[in-house]
N, C-alpha and C positions, 0 to 999 in steps of 0.2 A: 166854169165848165159844168154842164149838167150831166150827172151820171145817171144811167138807167138803173132802175130798181129790179127786183126779182120779177120775172115773167114780163118784162117790158124791154123794148129796144129803142134807143135814141138814134137820131140821124148820124151822130158820130160813130155809133156802133156799125152802121151800114158802110160808112166811108172807110173806116179802118178795116172792115172785112173785105172790101173791094181792093184796098191797098195790099192786104195780105194775099188775096187771090192772085193779083198781078205779080207780086214778089215770088210766090210759089211757082207760077207759070214760067217766069224768067229762069228761076233756079232749075226747074225741070228741063228746060231747053238746054241750059248750060251743062247740066249733069249728063243728059243723054248724049250731047255732042262730045263731051270728054270721054265718056265710056266707049263710044263708037269710034273715036279717033278722027272723025270728020264732022263738019257742021251740018248735021241733019237732025230733024226732029219729027216726031209723030204728033200731029195736031190732036188726035184723040187722047193720047196720053197727057198732053199738056192741059187739055180741057178738063179731063177727069181730075187731075191734080188741083187745078184752080177751083173747081166746083167743090171738091172735098175740103179744101182750105177754108172757103167762105162758109160752108155749112158747119164745120167744126167751130170756127171762130164765133159765128152768130149764135150757135147753140150754146157755147160756153158763156157768152154774155147774157143770153136769155135766162139761164139757170143760175147765174151768179148774182147775189144781192149787191147793192151799192155798199161801198165800205162805210163804216161808221166814222163820224167825224167827232173830234174832241175840241171843245171850245175852252180856251184858257183865259181867265180873267186876270189881266196883268196887274190890276190894282191890288189883288190879294195873293199874288204869286210870291213865294219867298224862295230865297236861295238856300239850299241845304248844303252844308259843308260835309263832304264825304271823304276827306283826306284821312289816310290811315294814321293811327297814333303810334 
């Protein structure tokens, strides 16, 4: 899996952002319906919630650097006994 670096975005970032936006939109519809007591929803509110979710998610990924990776050489790795005496 290719991770995006600082100030870059990958295709996976956009896909995950869209999934996040759809999830927030669905949650917004459910929350509004439960609060009102009937199945009704305001498309403007749903649209704003979905847009906010994708902007926040993409913004977070844009300003977050890729995590550092640690490579372990198994040929020189030793087991350390840490049992208490």
